[in-house]
N, C-alpha and C positions, 0 to 999 in steps of 0.2 A: 393466528397467535398461538404457543400452546399455552395448555389448561392441565396445570397439572396437582395434581387430590395427595395429597399429606397428612399430618397428624393434628394440624390446627384447620385444615382449610384448604379450601385451592390454590392455589398458588398462577401467576400467570408471568408466561416468557416468552423474549420473542425465536421463533426455530432460523431464517437465516446463517445468525451471529454471535456466541456465547454473550450472555446477558443478566443483571440479576433480577430474580426470580417475587415479581413481589405478591405477596395475598390479597388476595379480590372475595372471598369467601371467608370468615373467620364465625369454624365450627365443628364439630369433634370429627375425630377417624373416615378422615375421604375413604369407600367402603368401592366406588362407581365411578364413574364422571366417561358421560357418551352424550352423542347431540344426534337428535333426530330433525331431520333438516329444516323447517318452518317452527317444530314447537319449538323450538331450543336449544337450551347445554343444561343437560340436571347433572344435581349429585345423589349424592346418595351417603347419607354418612350416619355416625350411630348421634345427629343429634336432631337430625329432618331432614326430609327430605327438597332437593333446590330447587328454580329451575332459574335460569340467567338468558332476557335474552341481545346485549350487551356487551356480558365476561367483566363486567362491573359488579351492574344491581343484580338481586336479584332477590324472590322469595319462596319465606318456607312454606310451602303446600300445607301441612297440618292436615299429612298424612293421621287414622287412628296409632300408631306405634310411635316412638319417637325413632326410633334407630332402626335407618333402614340403608337395607345392603343391596341392593337390586330396583331394577324400571329399565322397564322398555315402554315402548308405542306400538297396538299394536301394527298387523300391515299396511291396511287404510288410514291409515291416522289416524285414528274419531278415537279412539282409549288407546286413554298412560295407565299402566302395571304397577306397581310397585311391592317388594317382598320387602322382608320389615324379620328384629331379630324379637321377640322369643319367630317363629315359623310361621307366617298370616300374611295372603296376598290381599293387594288388596286394584280394586279400577274402579278409575274418574273419565268420568268421558274428556278429553281434552280442550273441548269450546267454553267444561266452566275452568279452566285453571284462570281464567284471570276475573272473575266474579270474585266475591266475598270472604264467599264458605260454597269448599267445593263440594258435593256431594257424594263421599268415598261410599263404597260399596265391598267389602269383604266377598269372598272366594270362598262357599264354604264346606264347596265341598273338597276343597283340598286338603279340608281336615278329615275328611274321613276314607284319607287314601288305604291302607293296610295297612302297611307297616307306619304309619302313625302316632302309633304309639312309641316305639319303638325308634323315633328322629330324635336324640339329646347327644348333647354332648359331654360328661363329666367339669370334664374346665374349663367346664361353658358356665353349670349354675345349670346344669342338666337339661340346656335350651338347645335346640334347633336356628340355626339360618341360612335368611335365601339367600341363597350366594351369591345368584345370577338367576337375570330370563330375557327370554327373544322371545323373537320369531322364527318362527320356522315359513324358507322361502316353500317346500314341496307342500303346504295347506296353508291358504291363505287369513284361516285364522284362528292357525296353531301355538301356544305361547309353551315354553317346554323353561321346567323351574332346574336350577342343579338346587341341594338342600345342602351342605353344610350342619349337622349330620342325617343324610335322609336320600342321600340319593340324587336322582332324573326324574323327572316326571311330566306330564305333557297335558296343557290343557285344552280340545278341541272347541270351539266357542263359536255355535253352534244358532243362538241367536241374544245375542249384544242388547240391545231390548227389552227381548226379555230379564236377562241379567239385572236389567239398574229398574224394571221395572212391577216386577213381580216379589218382593219381602219376606214376603211369606214363607216361600220357598227355602231361602239360602239358609234357615237355621234347623233345618235340619235334616242338615245336608249336601239338599242336592238345588241343585241353580240355577237351576231352571234352561238355560242357555247356555250349562256349559258344562261337559263332558272330561273330568281328570282321568289320568289311563298311571298307573305303577308303570317306569321303562327301567328299571335298578336290576335286574337279572346279570348282570356278569360285570357292573359296572364296581369302582370301586366306592362308598355309602355317606366316604369325604372330600364332598365335591367341597374342591376353594374357589376351581372356574369352569365355566359352560362355553361351549365355542360354536357357534352354527358355522358353520362353511360351508357348506350350500345345500342344496335338499337334502335331507336326512339324516343330511352328515352331521355329525359334532363331534368336536369332545372332550374330553373333561380331564380335568390336573387336579388330580387330586393329591390324598395326602400318603395314597400309598400307587404311584403308582398314574402310570398317562393312559386313554382309552378314546377308544372309537368307535364307534359304528356308520353305518352304513343307512341302515333301516330305522330310522329313529327308533331309538334305541330296546331293538325287537331283540338284540342281539350285539358285545359289544369285545373288544381286542385289547388287551395288554399290550402296549408299543415297547417298556423301557426295559424291555429282559436281557437288554444287550448292554447296557450303562449303569450304574452300582450310583448314578442320582435315581432315589423312590418318590422322593418330597417333588408333587412338582404344584406349586403355586400358581403359572398362571402360562392362557394360550391363548397366539392368535396366529388369524390369519392375513395370507397379504400374498396375491393374486395365489397360482398352488402351491407355493409356501406355505406352508402350518410352525408357527412356529414356540417351541415348551421349553418355558425357564425349569428348572429341575435345580433339585441340592438331598446329602444323604438323609436330612432327618428334619427336625423343623425348623422355626423363624426363631424361638428362641437359642439359636446352637450359630445360627448366621457370621454371627463374629469369631469361631473356634475358632485353633490355626486351618482343624481337617474340618472348616467344614464340608465344602468341595464344590460350591457351586456352579452349573454350566447356560448354558441355554444351543440349544438344540433347534436344528430341522431334520422337517419329517416328511421322504418322501413317500411317494402314494401309495405303492410299498407297504409303508408303516413304517421303513427302520428307521434310525434317527441320525445326528447324523451335527461333530461338537464344531459350534459354532467361537470360536473365542473371539471375546471380547478384553476390553484397554484394560477391567481393574476383576483381575481376576480373584478376585478373593469376596469377591461380592455379587448379591443374587442379585437376577432380574426381573422387577414385583410389579413394573408395569407395561405395562408393549400399545405401539399405534405408527401409524404412516402417516405420512404427507408428498401425495405425488405416490411413484414409486421406491420409495425410502422408509424401509425401516428405522424410530423410534423406537430408543431405553430407557428407564428408568428404574434406578437398582433402591435398593435397606438403607443404602448412606446416601441417600440425593442425589446424584449424578448423572448427567446424563449425555447423550451419544444417539446421534446420525449416523447412516452407516451409506454413504456415496461415497460409491467403488471401497475405501475404508474406513474405519470409523473414524466422529469427526468428537471432538469435544464441544457437549452444547452450554454447558458450568455447571449451576449446582443453583436447590431447590433446599429450606429446610422440613430435615425431619428432629420433631420436638418430645416429638410421646416415648414409653418406651416398643420397645425393638418388636417385643413379643405383635403376633395380630397383624402387623406393619402389611400392608398396602400401598400404592399406592400409585393408581391409576392416571392414565395420560389421556389425553385428547388435541388435536386440533383442531383450530376454529375459524378460519380464513375470514370466514362472515364480519362472526363478532367484531365491533370497531372500537 
């Protein structure tokens, strides 16, 4: 099955043929939709963080702040991390998610990063959002955070037990078992999506360019100078190929005749090649893969899969305002 995040919740549809999408979760706009092995399927939305083990029944995990924009699970599968708006990061043990009260702990060191007071966006009421959270295979205990507007930061978890057992450290900005480091030098701070594609290798789709680092954010290289599109919304890795979607400007312009959205593939050298897609006037706002096939979702609610050529997989509703829209997609065959 294929799950799609839209303006009013999560929809489910078939992967093998065009079919009608069915809403399985009624929620606010879905910002991230991710599956983590046996931990389940997670929807980070503007009304909370939800978890499902069967694709039909969902539980609100009651993150301390309702607007949850990002989610990840630690490499060892023991900790869940949630990023919110305003920009905060919380963690809870995976083993506690089935309980009646989830013991969320805020990572207070995130609030004491040197640039923290500069994280704000006027059109978002001067608030910043944690847009993405990922693990880094180069460091099994590392969490990578992308912030809009705020850049990229990494947290090295040295002692997870100390993190949750010593609350007296946290409000002073010392998380006990966690060290935060800023990795934003050389990358645009308007991060829309962050993708960890390999050990210490990250891509950042930002409001002012597509960037790559191969040293965990110590240095960044901008990749989009050869194309007119500079506003990048999403980025995805499939095998050795990285795909990125960009347009000339922000989401409020995507229905304009001259929005000029495009999908690109990125070579190992960093050059971008345009990949034609069937709806030439639609922005790709979500990507995933089934087997070795790329699936895309567009800002107008169309689904396509590439199997030698593009095939239509149907539509899903997009009922909210265009500005700020994301349409994350995730395949989860084990959900029945």
